[in-house]
N, C-alpha and C positions, 0 to 999 in steps of 0.2 A: 198746845193745840191751835191751829190757824183759826183766825177770827171767822164768825159766821155773819151773814148778812141777810136781812129780809127784804125782798122786793115785792112791790105790789104790782099785779098785772092790770093795767089800765082797762076799765070797762067791766070788770068783774065786782059783784056786790058780796061782801063777806057773808051775810046771812044766806044767800042763795047758793053761792058757789063753794062755800065751805073751804076745804083744803086747797083748792085751785087758786083761791084769792092770795094767798101768801106763799111764795116760793122760798125755800130756805137752801142756801148752798154754802159750801165751804170755800173759802179762797185758799189756794194751795201755793205754796212756794216752790214746789217742784214742777218741772215742765214735762207734761205727758205728750208723747208723739204717737201717732197712728199711722199705720202703713197700708197701702194698697199694694198688693203684689201679684205677680204672675210666676207660676211654676210650670215647668215642661217635663215631659217624659225623656225627650231627646230634642236635638235641633229640629225645629219645624214639626215636632210631635204633637201629642195631645197637651191642651193648655188648661190650666186651672186659675181662676182669678178669685182673689179674696181679700179680706181686710183683718187687720189684727192691731193690738196695742203693743205687742211684743214680738217683733219679727224674728228674733234669734230663737226664742222658745218655740214659736209656731213652726218654723222651718225644721227644727229638731223633732217636734212631734210628728210632722208629715214623714220625715226620714225614718222615724222609729216605728212607723205604722200606726201611730195614735192620732193622726190627723183625720181628715175626712175619709169616708168610705170610698169616695171617687178616686182619691190620690193613691189609696191603698190598691184598688182594683186595677188601676191603669198605670201604677208605678210612676206617679208623677212626683218628682222630688228635687228637680233642678230649679234653683231660684234664678230666673233669667231677667227678671225686672222688678223694681220696687220703687215706690215713691213715698216720701213722708209728708204728712199733713199734720197740722197743729190742732185740728178740731175732728172729732169723730164723724160729725156730719159731712164734712168735706171728703173724708176718706171713703165713706159709704156711698156718697154721691159719684165719686170717681169710679168706684168699683161697678156700680149700676150702669154707668155710662159705657165703661169698657166691656161689660158683659153684653150690652146691646149692639156693639160694634160687630161688623163683619170680621171673619177671621183674618182677612188680608190686612185690616187696619191694626189688628192686635200684633200680627208678625211685623208690620212696619214700625209700630211703637217699641217693640223689643229691639229690632235691628238698628234703630237709630242710635241706640246706646250701647248695644251689645251684638255687634254684627255676627260674631262667631258662636253665639248662644252659649257662652261660658257661664259656669255657676258663680253667681254674684254673692254667694253666702259669705265667702271670706272677705268680701269688700265692705261688709257692714262693720261699723265702728264697734268694738268691743268683743268681736268674735276672735277667738283664739284658735290657731290651727291645732288639730288632734296631735298628741304626742305619739310618736312611733315607738314601738317596743323593740 
């Protein structure tokens, strides 16, 4: 089991702030990645922006119809852009920023790396192409 560490948050008094005074966390030896990603229904079609800690599983969920209701309704399943982050806070902030952008900026972001709006799913390390029967 990884070692645990207790940190004290400056300015908090143990008797007054209770559990908030001592923050416990586990140091992990594994590296966790978080992803901000954009799915599209077709080139320059409907866009969906989100965040996940397992992009392979999440894209597969969208494609199987188990993702969000929005992606099911508008048939949004092409992974056209993604970005890896080391911290969940960074991935969430990036998602929120992109969602606030005008559509033209999102299209520009996609086309800087993926001019022809090809599905980037198979570009993800660890994804294996489906076997043909």
